[in-house]
N, C-alpha and C positions, 0 to 999 in steps of 0.2 A: 677533170677529174682524176682524181690521183690512186683510187683503190681498185680501178678495173671492174667494178660492178656494172651490170647491165642496167641502163636507164632508158626511159622512152622519150618523152618531150619534155620532162621537167627540167627546170633551170638549175636545180642542185641536186646533187646526189645524195640519195636517202641513206647511204652508208656512212660516208666520210663528210659530207656537208660542202664538198667543194663545188665550185660553179662548173656546170655542163656546157661545153661549146658544141653545138650542132652544126654540122656541115651543111652547105647548101645557101641559097639566098634567103634572106630574112622574110621574103613574101611567101615562102612555104609555110611559115608558121603563121600567117596572118597579120603579120606586121609590116609596116612600112620601113623605109630605109632609116627614118628617124627614131625607130624603136617604139612607136606608138602605133596601135592598130589603126586601121582604115577607118574603122567607126568612131574611134576616139578623135581622130583628126577631123572627121566629118562633123562632129559636134563642136569640135573647139573653133571651127569656121564661124559659128554663129556668136560668139563671145563679144567679138567686136569685127569691125571690117578688116583690121589688121591682119589677123590669121587668115582670113578669107583671100586677101589680096597676096599674100606671101604663099599660100597654097596654089595660086593661079600663076604666079611668077616662077617659083624656084621648082627645079628637076628633083626627084622624079615624080612629085606630086602634081604637077601641071599636066602631066600625061594621063592621070586616073580620071576617069570619067565620074565616077561617084564623088570624089572630092571636088571636081570643077563643079559638077551639079550644085552641091550644097554651097560652095564658095559664092557661085552667082546668084543662088536664092538669097543667100545672105546680104549679099550687095544690093539686091533688088528690094529687100525689106528696109535696108538702111535708107535708100532712096524714098521709099514709100513713107518712112518715119519722118524723114526730113520735110516732106511735104505735108504730112499731117500736123507737124510742129509748126510749120509756117501758117497752115490753115487755123490752128489752134491759137497762135498769137494774134492773128487777125480777128478771129471770132471772139475772143475775150472782150474787145472792145465794142462788139455788135451786141446782137440779141443773146440771151441767156440759152436760147434753144440752140443755136449755133456752136456755143462753148460746150454745151452737153453733147452734141454730135462729135464735135472734136475729141473730147474726152473718150467716148465710146470707141472711136476709131484707134486712139491709142492703146486702149485695153486690148482690142481685137489684134493689133499689131504684136503686142507683148505676148498674147497667147499663141499666136502663130509662131513667133520666134520660139517659144518654148517647146510647142509641138513639134516643130522642124528639127530643133536640136535633139529632142528625145528620139525622133524617128532616126536621126543619123547616128546616134549611140546605138540603137538597136540594129544597124546595119540596113535600113530602109532607105528606099529613095521617094519619100512623100512629097508629092507636089502641092503646095498650097495653091489655092484659087488665084487665078489672074497671074500671079508672079511665077508658080512653080511651071507652067508651060514655056514661058518666055526663058527661064533659067535652063530648062532641059534643051530647047532649041540652041541656046547659046553654048551649052556645055557640048553639044554634039559637034558644032562647028568648029571648036577649038582643037 
């Protein structure tokens, strides 16, 4: 800031427009060291397994229980999706009823992914059935 005006938590001065540097760690403003907020990183974990794995490996994100939970839940959803896809491939050569069941399971997984990502975006720790408690136990152990 160049003009000396009083600013609150804004990023830019309302008087001169220059960037404002706030003292203290980034966590005080609700952002992680990467510049993204915790809820944004939690939702990002659900896009593919790659961000989830990165959040579990790299510091300081690997110490954050919220991010660990959502990363593990994403990875477990990925494993479930691979299992359903395998079942779907096998079922497609079997009876039409089994193929329909596999398609319904795929839809349930996609909806679960969307609901979990939305909950992370809102800063909530929503446990999906079956997978959620496993992810919570795993996140607490890490």
